[in-house]
C-alpha positions as CSV (number, residue, x, y, z in Angstrom):
1,M,-208.2,163.1,-62.9
2,A,-211.2,162.2,-65.0
3,H,-212.9,162.2,-68.3
4,T,-216.2,163.7,-69.4
5,E,-218.0,164.0,-72.7
6,V,-218.7,167.5,-74.1
7,N,-220.1,168.3,-77.5
8,G,-219.6,164.7,-78.6
9,H,-216.0,164.5,-77.5
10,R,-214.5,162.8,-74.5
11,L,-212.1,165.2,-72.8
12,Y,-209.6,164.6,-70.0
13,Y,-209.6,167.1,-67.2
14,E,-208.2,167.6,-63.7
15,R,-209.6,169.7,-60.8
16,R,-207.1,170.6,-58.2
17,G,-206.3,173.3,-55.7
18,S,-207.6,174.5,-52.3
19,G,-208.8,178.0,-53.1
20,D,-212.4,179.2,-53.4
21,E,-212.1,181.1,-56.6
22,P,-212.4,179.0,-59.8
23,L,-209.7,179.2,-62.4
24,L,-209.9,177.6,-65.9
25,L,-206.5,177.0,-67.6
26,I,-206.6,176.6,-71.4
27,M,-203.4,175.2,-73.0
28,G,-202.0,176.1,-76.3
29,M,-201.3,174.3,-79.6
30,T,-199.9,170.8,-79.2
31,G,-199.9,171.2,-75.4
32,N,-201.6,169.1,-72.8
33,H,-202.3,169.4,-69.1
34,L,-198.7,168.4,-68.2
35,H,-197.4,171.4,-70.0
36,W,-198.6,173.7,-67.3
37,G,-195.8,172.3,-65.1
38,E,-195.7,171.9,-61.3
39,P,-193.5,175.0,-60.8
40,F,-196.5,177.2,-62.0
41,L,-199.4,175.0,-60.7
42,S,-198.0,174.7,-57.2
43,R,-198.0,178.5,-56.9
44,I,-201.6,179.0,-57.9
45,E,-203.3,175.9,-56.3
46,P,-203.4,177.5,-52.8
47,H,-205.4,180.4,-54.2
48,F,-207.8,178.8,-56.7
49,D,-210.1,175.9,-57.5
50,V,-208.1,175.0,-60.7
51,V,-209.6,173.2,-63.7
52,L,-207.1,172.2,-66.4
53,Y,-208.0,169.9,-69.3
54,D,-206.8,168.6,-72.7
55,H,-208.4,169.9,-75.9
56,R,-210.1,167.4,-78.2
57,G,-207.6,165.1,-79.8
58,I,-204.7,166.0,-77.5
59,G,-203.1,164.4,-74.4
60,G,-205.6,162.3,-72.4
61,S,-208.6,163.3,-74.5
62,D,-209.9,161.0,-77.2
63,P,-208.6,161.3,-80.8
64,V,-210.6,163.3,-83.4
65,S,-210.6,163.2,-87.2
66,A,-213.0,166.0,-88.1
67,P,-211.8,169.6,-88.4
68,F,-212.7,172.2,-85.8
69,T,-212.4,176.0,-85.2
70,I,-211.2,178.0,-82.2
71,A,-214.9,178.8,-81.5
72,D,-215.5,175.1,-81.3
73,L,-212.7,174.8,-78.7
74,A,-214.3,177.7,-76.7
75,D,-217.6,175.9,-76.7
76,D,-215.9,172.8,-75.4
77,A,-214.4,174.7,-72.5
78,V,-217.8,176.2,-71.6
79,A,-219.5,172.8,-71.9
80,L,-216.8,171.4,-69.5
81,L,-217.7,174.2,-67.0
82,D,-221.3,173.2,-67.3
83,R,-220.4,169.6,-66.5
84,L,-218.5,170.7,-63.4
85,G,-221.3,173.0,-62.2
86,I,-219.1,176.2,-62.5
87,D,-221.2,179.2,-63.5
88,E,-218.5,181.9,-63.5
89,T,-214.7,181.5,-63.5
90,H,-211.4,183.3,-64.0
91,V,-209.9,182.2,-67.2
92,M,-206.2,182.0,-68.3
93,G,-205.4,180.9,-71.9
94,V,-202.0,180.7,-73.4
95,S,-201.1,180.8,-77.2
96,M,-203.9,178.9,-79.0
97,G,-205.6,178.7,-75.5
98,G,-205.5,182.5,-75.4
99,M,-207.4,182.5,-78.7
100,T,-209.9,180.1,-77.2
101,A,-210.2,182.3,-74.2
102,Q,-210.9,185.3,-76.4
103,E,-213.8,183.4,-78.0
104,I,-215.1,182.4,-74.6
105,A,-215.1,186.1,-73.6
106,L,-216.9,187.1,-76.7
107,R,-219.4,184.2,-77.0
108,H,-220.0,183.5,-73.3
109,S,-219.1,186.8,-71.5
110,Q,-221.4,186.0,-68.5
111,R,-219.1,183.1,-67.6
112,L,-216.0,185.2,-67.0
113,R,-214.8,186.9,-63.9
114,T,-211.4,187.9,-65.2
115,L,-209.3,187.0,-68.2
116,V,-205.6,186.4,-68.7
117,L,-204.3,186.2,-72.3
118,G,-200.8,184.9,-72.5
119,C,-198.4,184.8,-75.5
120,T,-201.3,184.9,-77.9
121,W,-202.7,186.8,-80.9
122,A,-205.9,188.2,-82.2
123,G,-205.4,187.3,-85.9
124,G,-206.3,189.7,-88.7
125,P,-204.0,191.9,-90.8
126,D,-202.6,193.9,-88.0
127,S,-201.3,190.9,-86.0
128,T,-197.7,189.7,-86.3
129,P,-197.4,186.0,-87.4
130,T,-194.7,183.5,-86.5
131,D,-191.5,184.1,-88.4
132,T,-191.6,182.2,-91.7
133,E,-188.1,180.9,-91.1
134,V,-189.3,179.2,-87.9
135,L,-192.4,177.7,-89.6
136,Q,-190.4,176.5,-92.6
137,R,-187.7,174.9,-90.4
138,L,-190.2,173.0,-88.2
139,G,-192.4,172.1,-91.1
140,E,-189.4,170.6,-92.9
141,L,-188.4,168.5,-89.9
142,F,-191.9,167.2,-89.2
143,L,-192.7,166.4,-92.9
144,S,-189.4,164.5,-93.3
145,G,-190.2,162.4,-90.2
146,R,-187.3,163.9,-88.1
147,I,-189.5,164.2,-85.0
148,G,-186.6,164.2,-82.6
149,E,-184.9,167.1,-84.3
150,A,-188.3,168.9,-84.6
151,F,-188.8,168.6,-80.9
152,A,-185.3,170.0,-80.1
153,E,-185.7,172.9,-82.6
154,G,-189.3,173.6,-81.4
155,F,-188.2,173.8,-77.7
156,K,-185.5,176.3,-78.6
157,Y,-188.0,178.5,-80.4
158,N,-190.4,178.3,-77.5
159,V,-188.1,179.5,-74.7
160,S,-185.2,181.9,-74.2
161,P,-181.7,180.8,-75.0
162,A,-180.8,180.8,-71.3
163,F,-183.7,178.4,-70.4
164,A,-183.0,176.1,-73.4
165,A,-179.3,175.9,-72.3
166,D,-180.3,174.0,-69.1
167,E,-180.5,170.3,-69.9
168,R,-182.9,169.8,-67.0
169,N,-185.5,171.9,-68.7
170,V,-185.1,170.0,-72.0
171,A,-185.4,166.7,-70.1
172,T,-188.7,167.7,-68.5
173,F,-190.3,168.4,-71.9
174,R,-188.9,165.2,-73.3
175,E,-190.5,163.3,-70.5
176,I,-193.9,165.0,-71.2
177,A,-193.6,164.1,-74.9
178,A,-192.8,160.5,-74.1
179,E,-195.7,160.2,-71.7
180,L,-198.3,161.8,-73.9
181,P,-197.1,161.8,-77.5
182,M,-198.8,164.1,-80.0
183,D,-200.3,162.9,-83.3
184,F,-199.1,164.9,-86.3
185,Q,-202.6,165.1,-87.7
186,I,-204.0,166.9,-84.6
187,M,-201.2,169.5,-85.0
188,L,-202.3,170.2,-88.6
189,A,-205.9,170.4,-87.4
190,Q,-204.9,173.0,-84.7
191,L,-202.9,174.9,-87.3
192,Q,-205.9,175.1,-89.5
193,A,-208.1,176.4,-86.7
194,I,-205.5,179.0,-85.8
195,A,-205.3,180.1,-89.4
196,S,-208.9,181.1,-89.5
197,H,-208.9,182.8,-86.0
198,D,-209.6,186.6,-86.1
199,T,-211.1,188.3,-83.2
200,S,-209.5,191.7,-83.8
201,P,-212.7,193.5,-85.0
202,R,-214.6,192.2,-81.9
203,L,-212.1,192.6,-79.1
204,S,-213.5,195.9,-78.0
205,G,-216.6,194.1,-76.9
206,I,-214.7,192.2,-74.2
207,E,-215.7,193.8,-70.9
208,A,-213.9,191.4,-68.5
209,P,-210.9,192.9,-66.7
210,T,-208.0,191.5,-68.7
211,L,-204.3,190.9,-68.3
212,V,-202.2,190.6,-71.4
213,V,-198.9,188.9,-70.7
214,H,-196.1,188.1,-73.1
215,G,-192.3,187.4,-73.1
216,S,-190.2,189.9,-74.9
217,E,-188.2,187.2,-76.7
218,D,-191.2,185.2,-78.0
219,R,-190.3,183.7,-81.4
220,I,-193.5,181.8,-81.8
221,L,-195.9,184.8,-81.5
222,P,-193.9,188.0,-81.4
223,V,-194.5,190.4,-78.5
224,A,-196.0,193.0,-80.9
225,N,-199.2,190.8,-80.7
226,A,-199.6,191.6,-77.0
227,R,-199.4,195.3,-77.6
228,H,-201.9,195.0,-80.4
229,I,-204.4,193.1,-78.2
230,A,-204.0,195.4,-75.3
231,R,-204.8,198.4,-77.5
232,L,-208.0,196.8,-78.7
233,L,-209.3,195.8,-75.3
234,P,-211.1,198.4,-73.2
235,R,-210.0,197.0,-69.8
236,A,-206.5,195.6,-70.4
237,Q,-203.4,195.6,-68.4
238,L,-200.2,194.8,-70.3
239,E,-197.3,192.9,-68.8
240,I,-194.1,192.3,-70.8
241,L,-191.6,189.9,-69.3
242,D,-188.1,190.9,-70.4
243,G,-185.8,188.2,-71.7
244,V,-188.5,185.5,-71.7
245,G,-189.7,183.3,-74.5
246,H,-193.1,181.9,-75.5
247,L,-193.5,179.6,-72.5
248,F,-193.4,182.4,-69.9
249,W,-195.1,180.4,-67.1
250,W,-192.2,177.9,-67.3
251,E,-189.5,180.5,-67.3
252,R,-191.1,182.8,-64.7
253,P,-193.6,180.6,-62.8
254,E,-193.6,182.7,-59.6
255,R,-194.2,185.9,-61.5
256,A,-196.8,184.3,-63.8
257,A,-198.8,183.0,-60.8
258,E,-198.5,186.3,-59.0
259,L,-200.0,188.1,-62.1
260,V,-202.9,185.7,-62.2
261,R,-203.6,186.2,-58.5
262,E,-203.3,190.0,-58.9
263,R,-205.7,190.0,-61.8
264,A,-208.3,187.9,-59.9
265,S,-208.0,190.2,-56.8
266,A,-208.3,193.3,-58.9
267,G,-211.4,191.9,-60.7
268,A,-213.1,191.0,-57.4
269,A,-212.4,194.5,-56.0
270,A,-213.8,196.2,-59.2
271,A,-216.9,194.0,-59.0
272,Q,-217.6,195.1,-55.5
């Protein structure tokens, strides 16, 4: 557990695991390092040298006030790798982190071994945005200061009904929110960055072996986005997890970890 300064911002990061292959984990919008969860992390740590961190303004990283882009977040991630002396790595990004990972693959292709894009989108006119009903409901709750209700509603939108029905799962996320509360302004800044994200005209230039993984019941970024990205990427494998919501690595931690390991192994075999 440590902090380091990259691009003028002090970021929180952790490095854990006993494997030789490096793996950079990039979290999504409003998420921090705790949102990877021990059920998933414990299954990948024996196989990777894992780096996870908090984006600027989130979690253990220092607050920010200036706007930023997804490309800025990608440059932060690469600068963190530089600080840690990691030349090449496997990368897994989820949601907004998947958008960040796309920009890393496009702007810093030499740094990637393999790529996992989870529950994310490419932007542009052919992508499928979040249902306006979901956005309106959450926006109404946040703007009226009903944060507790917004948390409860947001959790239900992020996971399948079966996962949300288990109070133990809800409690875990409440504990994370209490330990590392999120500032409303950083959520707006991240929304602004996502709104301008569009890699769809450039995705054909990503050469890294890529896994695109998505839950079939995702209400935050519909599963059609995974199929769209997979069509645009020249070396993509598509994995749809039936009955799973946006936070697939929480609902299916064993399968998610297995997919990451498989992608890394397949990439190593292809390189040889």
